[in-house]
C-alpha positions as CSV (number, residue, x, y, z in Angstrom):
1,M,-13.3,-76.9,-81.3
2,K,-11.4,-78.5,-84.2
3,I,-7.6,-77.8,-84.4
4,R,-5.2,-78.7,-87.2
5,S,-1.4,-78.5,-86.8
6,A,1.6,-79.3,-88.8
7,F,5.3,-78.5,-89.4
8,Q,6.7,-76.3,-92.0
9,H,10.3,-75.7,-93.1
10,E,12.2,-72.8,-91.5
11,S,12.1,-71.1,-94.9
12,Y,8.3,-71.0,-95.2
13,K,6.8,-67.6,-95.4
14,H,3.0,-67.4,-94.9
15,V,1.1,-64.8,-96.9
16,Y,-2.2,-63.7,-95.5
17,E,-5.3,-62.5,-97.5
18,R,-4.0,-64.4,-100.6
19,L,-7.0,-65.2,-102.7
20,Y,-7.6,-68.7,-103.9
21,A,-10.4,-70.2,-106.0
22,I,-13.0,-71.6,-103.6
23,E,-12.6,-75.1,-104.9
24,S,-8.8,-74.9,-104.3
25,V,-8.9,-73.7,-100.6
26,K,-9.4,-77.1,-99.2
27,A,-6.6,-78.7,-101.3
28,Y,-4.3,-75.9,-100.5
29,K,-4.8,-76.3,-96.7
30,E,-4.5,-80.0,-96.9
31,A,-1.1,-79.6,-98.5
32,L,-0.1,-77.0,-96.0
33,F,-1.0,-79.2,-93.0
34,A,0.3,-82.5,-94.5
35,R,3.7,-82.6,-92.7
36,Q,3.1,-84.3,-89.3
37,S,6.8,-84.8,-88.4
38,I,10.1,-83.2,-89.2
39,Q,13.8,-84.0,-89.0
40,I,16.4,-81.3,-88.7
41,R,20.1,-81.7,-89.1
42,A,22.6,-79.5,-87.3
43,A,26.2,-79.1,-86.3
44,R,27.5,-77.8,-83.0
45,N,27.5,-74.0,-82.7
46,D,24.5,-74.2,-85.0
47,F,20.7,-73.7,-84.6
48,A,17.9,-76.1,-85.5
49,A,14.7,-74.4,-86.6
50,F,11.3,-75.2,-88.0
51,Q,7.8,-73.7,-88.0
52,I,4.5,-74.9,-86.5
53,L,1.3,-74.0,-88.2
54,L,-2.1,-74.1,-86.5
55,D,-5.6,-73.7,-87.8
56,A,-8.8,-73.7,-85.6
57,D,-12.4,-73.6,-86.6
58,T,-13.3,-70.9,-84.0
59,A,-11.5,-67.8,-82.8
60,A,-8.8,-68.6,-80.3
61,S,-6.0,-67.3,-78.2
62,V,-2.7,-69.1,-78.9
63,T,-0.1,-69.0,-76.2
64,I,3.5,-70.2,-76.1
65,G,4.1,-69.2,-72.5
66,A,3.1,-70.2,-69.0
67,E,1.1,-67.1,-67.9
68,P,-2.7,-67.1,-67.9
69,Y,-4.5,-65.1,-70.6
70,F,-8.1,-63.8,-71.0
71,S,-9.2,-62.1,-74.2
72,T,-10.7,-58.6,-73.9
73,R,-12.7,-59.3,-77.1
74,D,-14.9,-62.2,-76.0
75,V,-14.9,-65.5,-74.3
76,R,-12.7,-67.8,-76.5
77,D,-10.8,-71.0,-76.5
78,N,-7.1,-71.1,-75.6
79,I,-4.5,-73.2,-77.3
80,R,-1.1,-73.6,-75.6
81,V,1.9,-74.8,-77.6
82,A,4.9,-76.3,-75.9
83,A,8.1,-78.1,-77.0
84,C,9.1,-81.1,-74.9
85,G,11.5,-84.0,-74.7
86,L,14.9,-82.5,-75.5
87,P,17.8,-82.0,-73.1
88,F,18.3,-78.5,-74.5
89,P,15.6,-75.8,-74.7
90,V,13.5,-75.0,-77.7
91,T,12.5,-71.4,-77.9
92,L,9.1,-70.6,-79.5
93,R,8.1,-67.3,-81.0
94,H,4.9,-66.2,-82.7
95,I,5.5,-64.9,-86.2
96,G,3.9,-61.6,-86.9
97,A,2.9,-60.3,-90.3
98,V,3.8,-57.0,-92.0
99,T,2.0,-55.3,-94.9
100,D,4.0,-55.5,-98.1
101,D,3.9,-53.3,-101.2
102,D,1.1,-55.4,-102.7
103,S,-1.0,-54.7,-99.6
104,L,-0.8,-58.4,-98.5
105,R,0.4,-59.2,-95.0
106,K,3.4,-61.5,-95.0
107,A,4.9,-63.4,-92.1
108,D,8.2,-61.9,-91.0
109,I,8.5,-60.6,-87.4
110,L,9.5,-62.9,-84.5
111,L,7.3,-61.4,-81.8
112,A,8.0,-61.1,-78.1
113,D,4.3,-61.6,-77.3
114,A,3.5,-64.9,-75.5
115,T,-0.1,-64.9,-76.7
116,V,-1.7,-63.8,-80.0
117,E,-5.4,-63.9,-81.0
118,V,-6.5,-65.5,-84.2
119,A,-9.8,-65.5,-86.0
120,A,-11.5,-68.7,-87.0
121,H,-9.5,-70.5,-89.8
122,E,-6.8,-67.8,-89.6
123,I,-3.5,-69.7,-89.8
124,C,-1.2,-69.1,-86.8
125,C,2.6,-69.5,-87.5
126,I,5.1,-70.2,-84.7
127,W,8.9,-70.2,-85.0
128,A,10.7,-73.0,-83.1
129,E,14.5,-72.8,-82.6
130,A,17.0,-74.8,-80.6
131,E,20.5,-73.5,-80.1
132,V,23.0,-76.3,-80.4
133,G,26.0,-75.4,-78.2
134,P,29.6,-76.4,-78.7
135,G,29.4,-79.1,-76.0
136,T,26.3,-80.8,-77.3
137,K,26.9,-84.5,-77.9
138,A,26.4,-85.9,-81.4
139,G,23.4,-88.1,-81.8
140,R,19.7,-88.2,-82.5
141,Y,17.4,-86.2,-80.3
142,E,13.7,-86.8,-80.3
143,G,11.1,-84.3,-79.1
144,E,7.6,-83.4,-79.6
145,I,5.3,-80.3,-80.0
146,R,2.3,-80.6,-77.7
147,L,-0.9,-78.7,-78.1
148,Y,-3.1,-78.2,-75.0
149,H,-6.7,-76.8,-75.1
150,H,-8.9,-75.2,-72.5
151,R,-11.7,-72.7,-72.3
152,M,-11.9,-70.2,-69.5
153,F,-11.5,-72.0,-66.1
154,E,-11.5,-75.6,-67.5
155,P,-8.4,-77.7,-67.0
156,E,-6.1,-78.0,-69.9
157,E,-6.3,-81.1,-72.1
158,L,-3.6,-82.5,-74.3
159,V,-5.2,-82.6,-77.7
160,Q,-2.4,-83.1,-80.2
161,T,1.3,-84.1,-80.4
162,L,3.7,-83.6,-83.3
163,P,7.1,-85.5,-83.2
164,F,10.3,-84.0,-84.4
165,T,13.9,-85.1,-84.5
166,I,17.2,-83.2,-84.4
167,Q,20.2,-85.0,-85.7
168,I,23.4,-83.5,-84.3
169,Y,26.5,-84.3,-86.3
170,N,30.1,-84.5,-84.9
171,V,30.9,-81.2,-86.6
172,T,31.6,-77.9,-84.8
173,L,31.0,-74.6,-86.6
174,P,33.3,-71.7,-85.7
175,K,32.0,-69.2,-83.1
176,A,30.4,-66.2,-84.6
177,E,33.4,-63.9,-84.1
178,E,35.7,-66.5,-85.7
179,R,33.7,-67.1,-88.9
180,A,35.3,-66.6,-92.3
181,F,32.3,-64.8,-93.8
182,H,32.8,-61.0,-93.8
183,L,29.4,-59.7,-92.9
184,D,28.8,-55.9,-93.1
185,L,25.4,-54.6,-92.2
186,W,25.5,-50.9,-91.8
187,Q,24.2,-49.6,-88.5
188,H,21.9,-46.5,-88.3
189,N,21.9,-45.7,-84.6
190,S,20.1,-42.4,-84.8
191,N,17.1,-44.2,-86.2
192,I,17.2,-46.7,-83.3
193,A,17.1,-43.8,-80.8
194,R,14.1,-42.2,-82.5
195,K,12.1,-45.4,-82.7
196,H,12.7,-46.2,-79.0
197,E,12.2,-42.6,-78.0
198,V,15.4,-42.2,-76.0
199,P,18.0,-39.4,-76.1
200,L,20.7,-39.9,-78.8
201,Y,23.7,-41.7,-77.4
202,G,22.6,-41.4,-73.8
203,D,22.7,-44.3,-71.3
204,A,19.2,-45.4,-72.3
205,H,20.2,-45.4,-75.9
206,F,23.4,-47.5,-75.3
207,A,21.4,-50.0,-73.2
208,I,19.2,-50.5,-76.3
209,L,22.1,-50.5,-78.7
210,E,23.6,-53.3,-76.8
211,K,20.7,-55.5,-77.8
212,Y,21.1,-54.6,-81.4
213,V,24.8,-55.2,-81.3
214,R,24.2,-58.6,-79.7
215,S,21.9,-59.5,-82.6
216,L,24.5,-58.4,-85.1
217,A,27.2,-60.4,-83.4
218,A,25.0,-63.5,-83.5
219,L,25.1,-63.2,-87.3
220,G,28.8,-62.9,-87.3
221,Q,29.0,-59.2,-88.1
222,K,32.5,-58.0,-88.8
223,A,32.2,-54.2,-89.3
224,I,31.4,-51.3,-86.9
225,T,29.7,-48.3,-88.4
226,V,30.7,-45.0,-87.1
227,V,29.5,-41.6,-88.3
228,V,31.9,-38.7,-87.9
229,S,30.0,-35.8,-89.5
230,E,26.4,-34.7,-89.6
231,I,23.9,-36.4,-92.0
232,P,26.4,-38.0,-94.4
233,W,23.5,-39.6,-96.4
234,S,21.6,-36.3,-96.3
235,G,18.7,-38.2,-94.7
236,Q,18.3,-40.3,-97.8
237,R,16.9,-37.0,-99.1
238,C,13.7,-37.7,-97.2
239,F,12.8,-34.0,-97.2
240,Y,12.2,-34.0,-101.0
241,D,8.7,-35.4,-100.4
242,P,6.7,-33.4,-97.9
243,Q,4.3,-36.3,-97.5
244,E,7.1,-38.7,-96.4
245,S,7.2,-38.3,-92.7
246,S,10.0,-40.8,-92.0
247,D,13.1,-39.2,-90.4
248,L,16.2,-40.8,-91.9
249,F,18.9,-38.4,-90.7
250,E,22.0,-39.9,-89.1
251,Y,24.1,-37.8,-86.7
252,S,27.8,-37.6,-85.8
253,M,29.3,-39.6,-82.9
254,I,31.9,-36.9,-82.3
255,R,31.4,-33.7,-80.2
256,V,33.5,-30.7,-81.1
257,C,34.1,-27.5,-79.1
258,R,36.1,-24.4,-80.0
259,D,37.4,-22.6,-76.9
260,K,37.8,-18.8,-76.5
261,T,41.3,-18.9,-78.0
262,G,40.0,-20.4,-81.2
263,T,41.4,-23.9,-80.5
264,Y,39.2,-26.9,-81.4
265,H,38.8,-29.8,-79.0
266,Y,37.4,-33.2,-80.1
267,D,35.4,-35.5,-77.8
268,Y,35.5,-39.1,-79.1
269,S,33.9,-40.7,-76.0
270,I,30.6,-41.6,-77.7
271,M,32.3,-43.1,-80.7
272,Q,34.7,-45.0,-78.5
273,R,31.9,-46.3,-76.2
274,Y,30.2,-47.7,-79.3
275,I,33.4,-49.3,-80.6
276,D,34.0,-50.8,-77.1
277,L,30.5,-52.2,-77.1
278,C,31.0,-53.9,-80.5
279,F,34.4,-55.2,-79.4
280,Q,32.7,-56.6,-76.3
281,Y,30.5,-58.8,-78.6
282,G,33.3,-59.8,-80.9
283,I,32.7,-57.3,-83.7
284,R,36.2,-56.1,-84.2
285,D,37.5,-56.8,-87.8
286,E,36.6,-53.4,-89.3
287,I,35.7,-49.8,-88.3
288,E,34.0,-48.2,-91.3
289,V,33.9,-44.4,-91.1
290,F,31.1,-42.5,-92.8
291,G,30.9,-38.7,-93.1
292,V,34.4,-38.1,-94.6
293,C,34.1,-39.0,-98.3
294,N,31.2,-39.0,-100.8
295,I,28.8,-37.0,-98.7
296,W,25.5,-37.3,-100.6
297,K,24.7,-34.3,-102.7
298,C,21.3,-32.7,-102.7
299,E,19.8,-30.5,-105.3
300,D,18.5,-28.2,-102.6
301,D,21.0,-25.4,-102.3
302,E,20.7,-25.1,-98.6
303,Y,22.0,-28.7,-98.2
304,Q,25.0,-28.1,-100.4
305,F,27.1,-26.8,-97.6
306,A,30.8,-27.2,-98.3
307,P,33.6,-25.6,-96.2
308,E,35.3,-22.8,-98.2
309,G,38.2,-24.2,-100.1
310,Y,37.3,-27.9,-99.4
311,P,36.0,-30.2,-102.1
312,E,33.4,-32.1,-99.9
313,Y,30.1,-31.4,-98.3
314,I,31.3,-32.3,-94.9
315,R,29.3,-30.9,-92.0
316,V,31.2,-30.8,-88.7
317,R,29.2,-29.1,-86.0
318,Y,30.9,-27.4,-83.0
319,Y,30.1,-25.4,-79.9
320,D,31.7,-22.0,-79.9
321,E,32.5,-21.0,-76.3
322,A,33.2,-17.4,-77.3
323,T,29.6,-16.8,-78.5
324,G,27.7,-19.6,-76.7
325,T,26.4,-20.8,-80.1
326,Y,26.6,-23.9,-82.3
327,R,28.2,-23.5,-85.7
328,Y,29.7,-25.6,-88.5
329,I,33.3,-25.6,-89.5
330,S,33.3,-23.5,-92.6
331,D,36.9,-23.5,-93.8
332,A,39.3,-26.1,-95.3
333,E,41.9,-25.5,-92.6
334,G,39.4,-26.5,-89.8
335,I,38.3,-29.6,-91.7
336,C,41.8,-30.8,-92.3
337,A,42.7,-30.3,-88.7
338,Y,39.6,-32.3,-87.8
339,L,40.6,-35.2,-90.0
340,S,44.2,-35.1,-88.9
341,A,43.1,-35.3,-85.3
342,L,40.7,-38.2,-86.1
343,E,43.6,-40.1,-87.7
344,A,45.8,-39.5,-84.8
345,Y,43.1,-40.7,-82.4
346,F,42.7,-44.0,-84.3
347,A,46.4,-44.4,-84.5
348,E,46.8,-43.8,-80.7
349,R,44.2,-46.5,-80.1
350,G,45.9,-49.0,-82.5
351,Y,42.9,-49.1,-84.9
352,L,44.4,-47.8,-88.1
353,D,44.8,-51.3,-89.7
354,I,41.1,-51.9,-89.3
355,V,39.7,-48.4,-90.0
356,R,38.2,-47.8,-93.5
357,I,37.0,-44.4,-94.7
358,A,33.8,-45.6,-96.5
359,A,32.1,-44.2,-99.6
360,D,28.6,-45.2,-100.5
361,E,28.2,-45.5,-104.3
362,P,30.2,-42.5,-105.6
363,N,29.0,-41.5,-109.0
364,D,31.2,-38.4,-109.8
365,L,34.7,-39.6,-110.6
366,E,36.3,-36.1,-110.4
367,R,34.6,-35.2,-107.2
368,Y,35.6,-38.5,-105.5
369,Q,39.2,-38.0,-106.7
370,K,39.3,-34.5,-105.2
371,S,37.7,-35.7,-101.9
372,L,40.2,-38.6,-101.5
373,A,43.1,-36.3,-102.3
374,A,42.0,-33.8,-99.6
375,V,41.7,-36.6,-97.0
376,R,45.0,-38.2,-98.0
377,K,46.7,-34.9,-97.6
378,A,45.3,-34.2,-94.2
379,A,45.4,-37.8,-92.9
380,P,47.8,-39.9,-95.1
381,R,47.6,-43.1,-93.1
382,F,43.8,-43.8,-93.7
383,R,42.7,-46.7,-95.8
384,Y,39.6,-46.7,-98.0
385,K,36.5,-48.7,-98.8
386,T,34.0,-48.1,-101.6
387,A,30.6,-49.6,-102.3
388,V,30.7,-49.3,-106.1
389,N,28.6,-49.8,-109.2
390,H,30.8,-48.3,-111.9
391,R,33.9,-49.9,-113.4
392,E,35.8,-46.7,-113.8
393,F,35.8,-46.3,-110.0
394,I,37.4,-49.7,-109.7
395,E,40.1,-49.1,-112.3
396,G,40.6,-45.4,-111.3
397,F,41.1,-46.1,-107.5
398,R,42.6,-49.6,-107.6
399,T,45.8,-48.3,-106.1
400,T,44.1,-46.1,-103.5
401,V,41.1,-48.1,-102.3
402,S,41.8,-51.4,-100.4
403,D,38.2,-52.7,-100.1
404,F,35.7,-52.8,-103.0
405,V,32.1,-53.9,-102.6
406,P,30.4,-54.1,-106.0
407,G,26.7,-54.4,-106.6
408,L,25.6,-57.3,-108.7
409,F,25.2,-55.3,-111.9
410,C,28.7,-53.9,-111.5
411,M,30.0,-57.4,-110.8
412,A,28.3,-58.7,-114.0
413,R,30.4,-56.4,-116.1
414,D,33.6,-56.4,-114.1
415,Y,33.8,-59.9,-112.5
416,D,37.1,-60.8,-114.0
417,L,38.8,-57.7,-112.7
418,L,37.2,-58.0,-109.2
419,H,37.9,-61.8,-108.9
420,D,41.5,-61.2,-109.9
421,M,41.9,-58.7,-107.1
422,A,40.2,-61.0,-104.6
423,E,42.1,-64.1,-105.6
424,K,45.5,-62.3,-105.4
425,G,44.6,-60.9,-102.0
426,T,45.5,-57.3,-103.0
427,H,42.0,-56.1,-102.0
428,R,39.1,-57.3,-99.9
429,V,36.2,-57.8,-102.2
430,S,32.6,-58.4,-101.0
431,W,29.3,-57.8,-102.8
432,Y,26.0,-56.2,-102.1
433,V,22.4,-55.8,-103.1
434,C,20.2,-52.8,-102.2
435,C,17.1,-51.4,-103.9
436,S,18.1,-53.4,-106.9
437,P,18.2,-55.9,-108.4
438,K,14.8,-57.4,-108.0
439,V,16.3,-60.9,-107.5
440,P,18.1,-62.2,-105.6
441,N,17.3,-60.0,-102.7
442,T,16.1,-59.8,-99.1
443,Y,12.8,-57.9,-99.5
444,L,9.6,-58.9,-97.7
445,C,8.4,-60.2,-101.1
446,S,11.5,-62.2,-101.7
447,H,11.6,-65.9,-101.2
448,L,13.5,-66.7,-97.9
449,L,15.8,-69.0,-99.8
450,E,17.1,-65.9,-101.7
451,S,18.5,-64.7,-98.4
452,R,19.9,-68.1,-97.5
453,A,21.5,-68.4,-100.9
454,I,23.7,-65.3,-100.1
455,G,26.1,-67.7,-98.4
456,Y,26.3,-70.0,-101.5
457,L,26.6,-67.1,-103.9
458,T,29.4,-65.6,-101.9
459,D,31.4,-68.8,-102.1
460,Y,30.5,-69.2,-105.7
461,F,31.8,-65.6,-106.5
462,G,35.0,-66.3,-104.5
463,F,34.5,-63.1,-102.5
464,A,35.1,-62.3,-98.8
465,G,31.5,-61.6,-97.8
466,F,28.3,-59.6,-98.2
467,L,27.2,-56.0,-97.5
468,R,23.7,-54.6,-97.0
469,W,23.2,-50.9,-96.4
470,S,20.3,-51.3,-94.0
471,Y,19.8,-53.1,-90.7
472,T,17.6,-50.7,-88.8
473,V,16.3,-48.0,-91.3
474,W,12.6,-47.9,-90.5
475,P,9.6,-45.8,-91.6
476,D,7.4,-44.3,-88.9
477,D,5.6,-47.5,-87.8
478,P,7.6,-50.4,-89.2
479,R,5.8,-53.2,-87.4
480,A,2.6,-52.2,-89.0
481,D,3.8,-51.1,-92.4
482,L,7.2,-51.2,-93.9
483,R,6.2,-49.2,-96.9
484,F,8.0,-45.9,-97.8
485,R,6.8,-43.4,-100.4
486,Y,10.1,-43.9,-102.3
487,P,9.2,-46.1,-105.3
488,D,12.7,-47.6,-105.4
489,W,12.5,-49.0,-101.8
490,R,10.6,-52.2,-101.7
491,C,9.4,-53.4,-98.3
492,G,12.2,-55.0,-96.4
493,D,14.9,-53.2,-98.3
494,T,15.6,-51.0,-95.3
495,C,15.8,-53.4,-92.4
496,F,16.3,-57.0,-91.1
497,V,15.0,-56.4,-87.6
498,Y,12.2,-54.4,-85.9
499,P,12.0,-52.3,-82.7
500,S,9.9,-53.6,-79.9
501,R,7.8,-51.6,-77.5
502,G,9.9,-52.9,-74.6
503,G,13.2,-51.6,-75.9
504,D,14.3,-54.9,-77.4
505,V,15.1,-56.0,-80.9
506,L,12.7,-58.2,-82.8
507,L,14.3,-60.6,-85.3
508,S,12.7,-61.6,-88.6
509,L,12.4,-64.6,-90.8
510,R,14.7,-62.8,-93.2
511,Y,17.3,-62.3,-90.5
512,Q,17.1,-66.1,-89.7
513,A,17.4,-67.0,-93.4
514,L,20.5,-64.8,-93.8
515,R,21.9,-66.4,-90.6
516,R,21.4,-69.8,-92.1
517,G,23.1,-68.8,-95.3
518,I,26.1,-67.6,-93.5
519,L,26.4,-70.9,-91.6
520,D,26.1,-72.7,-94.9
521,Y,29.0,-70.6,-96.2
522,E,31.0,-71.7,-93.2
523,L,30.3,-75.4,-94.0
524,L,31.4,-74.9,-97.6
525,H,34.5,-73.1,-96.4
526,M,35.3,-75.9,-93.9
527,A,34.7,-78.6,-96.6
528,R,37.2,-76.8,-99.0
529,Q,39.8,-76.7,-96.2
530,K,39.3,-80.4,-95.6
531,G,39.9,-81.2,-99.3
532,G,36.3,-81.4,-100.4
533,G,36.5,-79.0,-103.3
534,A,34.8,-81.5,-105.6
535,L,31.9,-81.8,-103.2
536,V,31.5,-78.1,-102.9
537,E,31.4,-77.7,-106.6
538,E,28.8,-80.4,-106.9
539,I,26.7,-78.6,-104.2
540,L,27.1,-75.2,-105.9
541,G,26.1,-76.7,-109.2
542,R,22.7,-77.7,-107.6
543,I,22.1,-74.4,-105.6
544,V,23.4,-71.8,-108.1
545,R,21.6,-71.9,-111.4
546,M,23.6,-69.4,-113.4
547,D,25.7,-70.7,-116.3
548,D,28.1,-67.7,-116.2
549,F,28.3,-64.3,-114.6
550,S,27.2,-62.4,-117.7
551,V,23.6,-63.2,-116.9
552,L,23.8,-61.0,-113.8
553,D,23.5,-58.0,-116.1
554,Q,19.9,-59.1,-116.9
555,L,18.8,-59.7,-113.4
556,D,15.8,-57.3,-113.5
557,K,14.4,-59.4,-116.4
558,M,14.9,-62.7,-114.5
559,E,13.1,-64.7,-111.9
560,A,14.9,-65.8,-108.7
561,D,14.8,-69.5,-109.5
562,E,16.9,-68.7,-112.6
563,I,19.7,-67.5,-110.3
564,V,19.4,-69.9,-107.3
565,S,17.4,-72.9,-106.3
566,L,14.2,-72.1,-104.4
567,T,13.6,-75.7,-103.5
568,V,14.1,-76.5,-99.8
569,E,15.1,-80.1,-100.6
570,D,18.2,-78.8,-102.4
571,Y,19.4,-77.0,-99.3
572,D,18.6,-79.9,-97.0
573,W,20.5,-82.2,-99.3
574,A,23.4,-79.8,-99.4
575,K,23.6,-79.5,-95.6
576,E,23.4,-83.3,-95.1
577,K,26.2,-83.8,-97.7
578,L,28.4,-81.2,-96.0
579,L,27.8,-82.5,-92.4
580,T,28.4,-86.1,-93.5
581,F,31.7,-85.2,-95.2
582,L,32.9,-83.0,-92.3
583,Q,32.0,-85.2,-89.3
584,D,34.9,-86.8,-87.5
């Protein structure tokens, strides 16, 4: 059995079934397997990562664990991969592939499986990661990747070694909950319950939610998503296409009951349990509340339920003790009482300063004005946040909304206005991408450096952070196929992680690239604080390729490398420069 192995950068994304001319296959693989050693630079509270690629001339089982494995398909060779030599552990994960819109499988999922089976000459990709804790001593650490081979009951034989080095600098990044970057990845907890097949907001669901919250906290997530009325996004209108079987409805965290005297009672225990869970993991800067303003409108008349006399399609379900039936509050008085009680609850808990009533891309100015006016009358102490892509909403609600999150196209047209608000500190301004623009983005087809560049772009824009509408919005079988029938949703638009069969969360290469970009932002922020503004501008000049913000209006006609660098050497150079400047 002949085995080839090599290192690849953490930002490498392997594409399977890609066709090459026969004469180029050999040269392509020679280049792919050329890197026989690698050096990683890291700070404390950082992570050092790289990939290992394997290629064997016969079908094989590749394991990264210590358990025995026998294939059910045939008698085959086994390759075991191990990381050795460091005083701190290196975690290995197989990288699974997902089918993209072009029908090609692309590496993305960090699998929980200890062993995978590969065909002859099928490239196997492995993620290697070392967590560098706050107490790690600065210095040079040398380790190696070892490949062992055996067949059936033969003893293992060491057949290859690959040396690697991790250089730890005398620099300590802030803990995740103390990072400056304001990360806001919206949470869709109903989808998590469905995919893991557990009752919504029961104990089993919360046990699983804890794992997702932990993964968000590791990124430095700042915002807690709570849903306080039924289906505020109207299921992303998934019912429009009868052939689209994906269930995308999100349900309220608040239970309402009306007793026999006609008095409403509100049970906030589920919402509070989720808030407490997020607080436990350091996610405590913001509670964004969906289901109050800008409920998504549907053309289907039966979905256009609005309480009589109230200007919003708010759907608050309650149990009526008098009749033993479930109903929806159908009058403005009942909705106003509901909102007033919600405000009082947040005030009692001391949350009002961090609560934001969120709106997702309002597009009807008059309707949004009426909706906000109704809420402000019922609950005058609430503050507001808007993901926006129209200038008139920024100008029209500048005195009402405290947090604006423009999409890139909106930012191209209105950057001066937004930057002025951010610089003066009158508003918190972040930015977002979603199903557009094509670049830069975090799709499965996107270069991983586009995700990493989010940290650099956020610093370049002078904004507080970044928002993405989707962390766990999955189609029916996301690990096999991320494709939706909606033409606007490219694969990867709707999630950063995947559900495992064992109730755990499976991270992705895109998650890791975003994580890296956020840590890059922290290094830039630290350098500015230390007086390294000139260095930061030099680095931004190499990573960010735009001459001015006006080009953002043409993003759908541009390639990613016209916006940001897609060259790994640029990012390695930038990190080395920052670590060298910052070290004590």
